[in-house]
N, C-alpha and C positions, 0 to 999 in steps of 0.2 A: 789699289784693288788686291795687291798680294795680301796684305794682312786680312783682309775680308775673308780671302779664301782660307787662310789659315785658320782663322778663327771658327769658320764653318766647318773646317775639318776636325778641329778639336772637339767642336760641338758634336758632330756626327760620331766620331769616336766614342766619346763619353755616353751618347745614347745607346750605341750598340752595347757597349760595356754593361750599362745599367740596365737593358732589357735582356742580356744574357744571364746576368746575375738574377734578376727576376725569375726568370724561367728555372735556371737551375735551383732556386729556391721554392720553386712551386709556389710564388707570389704574385704571379702576372695574371691579371683579369684584363680581358679586351671586351670594351664595350662598342658596339656598332649601332647604327641608326635602322630603323625598321625597313628602309629601302634596299638594305643588302639583299634581302631574299628575292627580290623581283626579278633579278638575272636568272635565277634558278627556277620560275616560273611558279613561285608560291604567289597565292592570292594576298594582296595588300590591304 
């Protein structure tokens, strides 16, 4: 169980670092589904 936690922690840290680097380099593109706007009251 401890090894799995450490692997998840390492994966999470790498993910955060990769996202931060992409943001800093202005290379991050976020794609979201059409249902995201429903909570804002936009028609679907």
